[in-house]
N, C-alpha and C positions, 0 to 999 in steps of 0.2 A: 320892330321887335320880332325876333324869330321864335317859332315854336315848331316842334317836331310832331309829325303825324305818327301815331302808334300803329301797330299791326291790326288793331281793331278799328282804325279810321278815326280815332279820338285825338283831339287837340286841346292842350291846356291854354286857356286865355290868360295872358300875362297879368300879373298882379296889378300893375299900373293901369292897364286897360280896365280891369274889373273895378278898380277904385274910381277911375274917372267916369265910368258908365254906371256906377252904383249897382253892379251885378253881384248878387249874393248867392249862396248855395240854394239850389232848387228853383232859382229864377229861370224863366224861359228866354231863349235867344233865337233869333231868326237869321238864317244865312240867305242873303239876297244877291242874285246874280245881276251884275251891272256891266254889260259888255264883257271885257276880259278881267273884271274884278269881282271879288266876293265881298259884300258888306256884311258886317255883323250888327244886328239891331237888338237892343234890349226890348223884350215884349212885355207890355203891361197887361195884367189880367184884371178882372173885376175886383178881385181880392185886394189888389194894390190901391184901388180907389176908395176902399171902405173908410168911411169917416172923413173923406176929403171935402164934403159939402155939409155945412151945418144944417141941422134939422130945424125947421120953422115951428114944429110942435103943434100944428093945428089938428092932427089926427086923421086928415083926409089923405089916404094913400095915393090916390090919383094925382092930387095937387102936389104932394111931396115928391112924387116921382117926376112930374113935369118940371118942378122947380130944380130938382137935383140934376136932371139932364141938361137943362139950360145953363145952370151954373157951371157944371163940369165942362160943357162945350166951350164956354168962354175961357176956362182955364187951359184947355187943350189948344184952342186957337192961339192963345197968347204964347204958349210954349213953342208952337210951330213957326212963329214969326222969326 
């Protein structure tokens, strides 16, 4: 898919790519150099993960935080497979 660079150095990400990568307005993307290629990566922020791990509800912040980190790590590792 072709896209044209504007005089300000801006490029429009084609609609099909945005759809496939679930890129929405105000999302962050990263351009990564890979030899003679440039890769576009959709960057997830902490805001994207809000509500992704269920609350155990015991009221202990430290335990909740440790539980959430462990649970989210498992989800991310599975996505990376």
